[in-house]
Every structure is written in structure tokens, then in C-alpha cells.
N, C-alpha and C positions, 0 to 999 in steps of 0.2 A: 408490797413489803410484808414479810411474814410477822405474825404476832406470836409471842411466846408466853404461855401460861406461867405465872409467877410462882405457883405452888410446886413446880417441877425443878429438878436438878438437871444440869446439862454437862456433857463431856466435851472435850476438845475435838473429839472425832464425830460430833454431831448426833449423838444419841441422847435421849432424855430418860429420866427415871422419876416416877411418882413415889416419893419416900413413904407415903401412907399405904399404898397398895402393892408396891413392888413392880408395877407394870412398867414396861420400857418400850421405846420405839425410836424411830428416826425423827429428827427435828424437821420443821417446815423448811429451814434453810437447806438442809441436805436434800430434801425432796425436790425443792425448786431447782437445785443445781443438777440433780440426777435426771430430771425430765420424767417422762411417763415410765413408770415402773411396770415391767412386763413379766417378772418372775421373782418369786420369793422361795428360798430353799434353806433348810436347816437339817443337820443330822442330829440335833439335840432332841431330847425327850424330857417329859416331866420326870423329875427325880434326879436328873443329871446335876452334878456339882460343876460350877464354873468359877473361874477366877476373873477378877476385874481386868479388863483389857483383852480377854480371850475372845477369839472370833466365835460367834454363836450362830450366825446366819449370813446369807449372801442375797443380794438383790441385783437383778439385771434391769437396765432401763434402755431406752432408745439411744442413749448417749454412751453408757459405760456399765461396767459391773462394779459392785462395791461390797465390801465386807461390813458386817454389823458386829459391834463389839459389846460385850457385857459391861455395863457401867459400874457394877459392883460385884464382889464375890458372893456366892450363895448357891442355893438350890433352885432349879427351875421348877416352878409349880405348875405351869400350863404353857402350851404353845398355841398361838392363834392359828390354828390349822386352816381357817377360812382363807388366809392369805395365799395358800398354795393354789386355790382355784380363782381367787379374786385379788391379785396383787395390787390392782389399781386402787384398792381401798387405802393403801398407804398414801397415795397422792391426794385422794379425796378427803381423808380425815387422819392426818398424821398423829394427832393427839387423841383420836377416838378409836374407831374400829380398825384403823391401820396401825 
């Protein structure tokens, strides 16, 4: 069973947001249901404006493909570019480097 850090905010579409840092990602629940993630892709860049609920990335797994949505409106400060070469980090540490 997945554990969920209490300091984070969660969306109905299974993304999380750290309100202190603005960092976001997929919940452990989403990762468990997706299975092994094999690809992370985004056409967003630092400085892009996004609206809450806007698709900001896609992940592919051994089971399916899934969109990742912005949990809040704002400006993207940084993209975790390591995920392009190491998408499995999402499975390994959904609340950390993933």
C-alpha cells in the first residue's frame, strides 16, 4: 500500500504538489497502477505559463500511456530533464527524484 506525504496537496487525477516548493509529480497510487514507466515526455519549458488542469507531460508504461496535468496555474520554473533518460525514477521515487 502506498504512503502519502501529509505536507503535499493531491489532485483527483493523481498528481501531487508541494505548496512550499511548487514541485509536482505523480502519486504513488498512479505509479502503482501504471506499472513500470518507460518514457517521460514534455513539450513544456522553464518559463512557460500553464493553467490548472492543463496537460504538461506524458508518461508511457508497460501497461498504458497517461497524461500528466498541472495541479495549479503558474509559471514552470524547471523541468526534471533527468526523467527523459531515466523515467524509471518515477517508479523508484515518486515523491523524490521522480
